[in-house]
C-alpha positions in Angstrom: 0.0 0.0 0.0 1.4 3.4 -1.1 -0.3 6.4 0.5 0.2 10.1 -0.2 -1.5 13.3 0.8 -2.0 16.6 -1.1 -2.4 18.6 2.1 1.3 18.5 2.6 1.7 20.6 -0.6 1.1 24.3 -0.9 -2.3 24.7 -2.6 -1.0 27.1 -5.3 1.7 24.7 -6.5 1.3 22.3 -9.3 3.5 19.6 -7.9 4.3 16.4 -9.8 5.4 13.7 -7.4 7.1 10.5 -8.5 6.1 7.2 -6.8 8.1 4.0 -7.3 6.5 0.6 -6.6 8.5 -2.6 -6.5 5.6 -5.0 -5.6 3.8 -7.0 -8.3 0.5 -6.1 -6.6 -0.8 -3.6 -4.2 -2.7 -0.4 -4.0 -2.3 3.4 -4.2 -4.3 5.8 -2.0 -3.9 9.5 -2.6 -5.7 11.6 0.0 -6.8 15.2 -0.8 -5.2 15.1 -4.3 -3.5 18.2 -5.7 -1.1 18.4 -8.6 -0.2 15.0 -10.1 1.4 11.7 -9.3 3.6 9.7 -11.7 3.3 6.0 -10.7 6.4 4.0 -11.7 5.9 0.3 -11.5 9.3 -1.3 -11.2 9.0 -5.0 -10.2 12.0 -6.9 -9.0 12.4 -8.8 -12.3 14.8 -8.5 -15.2 13.9 -5.4 -17.4 14.0 -7.8 -20.4 10.9 -9.4 -19.0 8.9 -6.1 -18.8 7.6 -6.5 -22.4 5.8 -9.7 -21.3 3.9 -8.0 -18.5 0.3 -6.7 -18.3 -0.8 -4.1 -15.8 -4.3 -4.0 -14.5 -5.8 -1.4 -12.2 -9.2 -1.5 -10.3 -10.3 1.9 -8.9 -11.7 2.0 -5.4 -15.5 2.2 -5.4 -15.5 5.7 -3.9 -12.4 6.9 -5.6 -12.7 10.6 -6.5 -10.6 13.8 -7.1 -8.4 12.8 -10.0 -8.2 11.5 -13.6 -6.0 8.5 -14.3 -4.1 8.5 -17.6 -1.8 6.2 -19.4 1.4 8.2 -20.2 4.1 7.5 -22.7 6.7 10.0 -23.9 4.5 12.9 -22.9 1.3 11.7 -24.5 -1.7 11.1 -22.3 -4.5 8.6 -22.8 -7.4 8.8 -20.4 -8.0 5.6 -18.6 -10.4 6.5 -15.7 -12.3 9.8 -15.6 -12.9 11.4 -12.2 -16.4 10.5 -11.1 -16.7 7.4 -13.3 -18.7 5.0 -11.1 -18.4 1.9 -13.3 -18.7 -0.8 -10.6 -15.7 -3.2 -10.3 -14.3 -2.0 -13.7 -10.8 -3.3 -14.4 -8.5 -1.5 -16.8 -5.6 -3.4 -18.3 -2.7 -2.4 -20.6 0.7 -3.7 -21.7 3.6 -2.7 -19.4 5.4 -1.3 -22.5 2.3 0.9 -23.4 3.3 3.4 -20.8 3.1 4.4 -17.1 0.3 5.8 -14.9 -0.2 9.6 -14.6 -2.7 10.6 -11.9 -3.8 14.2 -12.2 -5.9 15.9 -9.6 -9.0 17.7 -10.9 -10.0 21.2 -9.6 -11.9 20.9 -6.3 -13.7 23.3 -4.0 -12.8 21.2 -1.0 -10.0 18.7 -1.6 -10.3 17.4 2.0 -13.3 15.4 1.0 -11.6 13.5 -1.8 -9.5 10.3 -1.9 -8.3 8.8 -5.1 -7.3 5.2 -5.0 -6.9 2.0 -6.9 -5.6 -1.5 -6.7 -3.0 -2.7 -9.2 -1.7 -6.0 -10.4 1.2 -7.0 -12.6 0.9 -10.3 -14.4 2.2 -12.2 -17.4 0.3 -11.4 -20.7 -0.7 -15.1 -20.9 -2.4 -15.0 -17.5 -4.1 -11.7 -18.3 -5.4 -13.2 -21.5 -6.9 -16.0 -19.5 -8.7 -13.5 -17.3 -9.9 -11.2 -20.0 -10.6 -13.3 -23.0 -12.6 -11.2 -25.4 -13.6 -14.1 -27.7 -15.8 -16.9 -26.4 -15.2 -16.2 -22.6 -17.7 -18.9 -21.7 -16.4 -21.6 -24.1 -15.9 -25.0 -22.5 -12.2 -26.0 -22.1 -10.7 -28.8 -24.1 -9.1 -31.8 -22.4 -5.6 -30.3 -22.8 -6.7 -27.0 -21.4 -8.3 -28.6 -18.4 -5.2 -30.7 -17.6 -2.9 -27.6 -18.0 -5.3 -25.6 -15.8 -4.9 -28.2 -13.0 -1.1 -27.6 -13.0 -1.1 -23.8 -13.3 -4.2 -22.4 -11.6 -4.2 -20.5 -8.4 -7.0 -22.7 -7.0 -8.1 -26.3 -7.9 -11.0 -27.8 -6.0 -13.6 -30.6 -6.3 -16.9 -29.2 -5.3 -20.6 -28.6 -6.0 -22.6 -25.5 -6.8 -24.7 -24.6 -3.7 -26.2 -21.4 -5.2 -25.5 -18.7 -7.8 -26.0 -15.0 -7.2 -26.3 -12.7 -10.2 -25.1 -9.1 -10.0 -26.6 -7.3 -13.0 -24.9 -4.0 -12.3 -21.5 -5.6 -12.3 -22.4 -8.1 -15.1 -21.1 -10.9 -12.9 -22.3 -14.1 -11.3 -21.1 -15.3 -7.9 -20.9 -19.1 -7.6 -21.3 -20.3 -4.0 -19.3 -23.5 -3.8 -19.3 -26.4 -1.4 -15.8 -27.9 -1.3 -15.4 -31.7 -1.2 -11.7 -31.7 -1.8 -9.2 -28.9 -1.8 -6.2 -29.6 -4.1 -4.6 -26.1 -4.1 -5.4 -22.5 -3.2 -3.1 -19.5 -3.4 -5.2 -17.4 -1.1 -7.6 -18.5 1.6 -10.7 -18.0 -0.4 -12.1 -21.4 0.5 -12.4 -21.8 4.3 -14.0 -24.0 6.9 -17.3 -22.5 8.0 -19.8 -23.3 10.7 -19.9 -26.1 13.3 -20.3 -28.8 10.6 -16.8 -28.2 9.4 -17.7 -27.8 5.8 -15.4 -25.9 3.4 -17.1 -23.1 1.5 -16.0 -20.4 -0.9 -17.1 -18.0 -3.7 -16.0 -17.9 -7.4 -16.8 -15.1 -9.8 -17.5 -15.4 -13.5 -19.2 -13.4 -16.2 -23.0 -13.0 -16.0 -23.3 -13.9 -19.7 -22.0 -17.4 -19.1 -25.3 -18.2 -17.5 -24.1 -20.4 -14.6 -26.9 -22.1 -12.8 -27.0 -24.4 -9.7 -26.9 -28.1 -10.7 -26.4 -31.5 -9.3 -23.1 -33.3 -9.2 -19.4 -32.4 -8.6 -17.2 -30.2 -10.7 -13.5 -29.6 -10.8 -13.2 -25.8 -10.3 -10.0 -24.1 -11.5 -9.1 -20.5 -11.9 -7.0 -17.5 -10.8 -7.0 -14.9 -8.1 -7.6 -11.4 -9.4 -7.8 -8.4 -7.1 -8.4 -10.7 -4.1 -11.2 -12.6 -5.8 -11.4 -16.1 -7.2 -12.1 -15.9 -11.0 -13.4 -19.1 -12.7 -11.3 -20.8 -15.3 -11.9 -24.3 -16.6 -14.7 -26.2 -14.7 -15.5 -29.6 -16.1 -17.8 -32.1 -14.4 -15.6 -34.1 -12.1 -16.4 -37.4 -13.8 -15.3 -35.9 -17.1 -12.1 -34.7 -15.5 -11.4 -38.2 -14.1 -11.8 -39.7 -17.5 -9.5 -37.2 -19.3 -6.9 -37.4 -16.5 -6.8 -41.3 -16.7 -6.5 -41.2 -20.5 -3.6 -38.8 -20.3 -1.9 -40.7 -17.5 -2.2 -44.0 -19.4 -0.5 -42.3 -22.4 2.1 -40.6 -20.2 0.8 -37.2 -21.3 -0.6 -35.6 -18.2 1.5 -32.5 -17.4 1.4 -32.9 -13.6 0.2 -35.3 -10.9 -2.8 -34.4 -8.8 -4.5 -37.6 -7.6 -8.0 -37.1 -8.9 -9.8 -39.7 -6.7 
């Protein structure tokens, strides 16, 4: 978390402040914005790898007081306009497309404004998985499922307990009952209640039309801004079949023990 305050500046000055961030994910909070911030993302990886990175930002729901631009060699491209209230909107761009320039907008009372957003740096391949423009609800092939088992942030066997649709955000929340937890990067799936059952939530696009149904599924996916996003999710019996076929041929990319 990087935090800054405009009240430490003299109000008549048009300060431009440089911020350097080394983490691959985090958040910026700019209280009482005046002037401008240049946000330099400098992850602790080889500069040669920068061209393979995608940057995503997600403004805080109540963020206000500044416009956020993509800046490269002095040219500005507006990303987020001050006052834009698009819920849960995520903005992504290639690392080599430029940096972030956050410019305060004129305010009668800056003490009432806080500009903020979360950011994530990820490989372009992972970003493409999360933001597939073409056929985002397409079922995964056997090969894609087996690869997802090896590379996903979470892999679980579970059932769909309920689905909540959020029309404003164009998303569905899948309420999952977990029967077996193979892997999770963050503690999204946790023990709940006295019964000791594992529960968790996974988000996906509303247009995919997910509905509650009988039977177990293999849920895979990635963490994105602290939320589990759905990747491949075949019926568990189909996963068992494809896993066994690949294992018999020596083609499964990793061992998971699907039973």
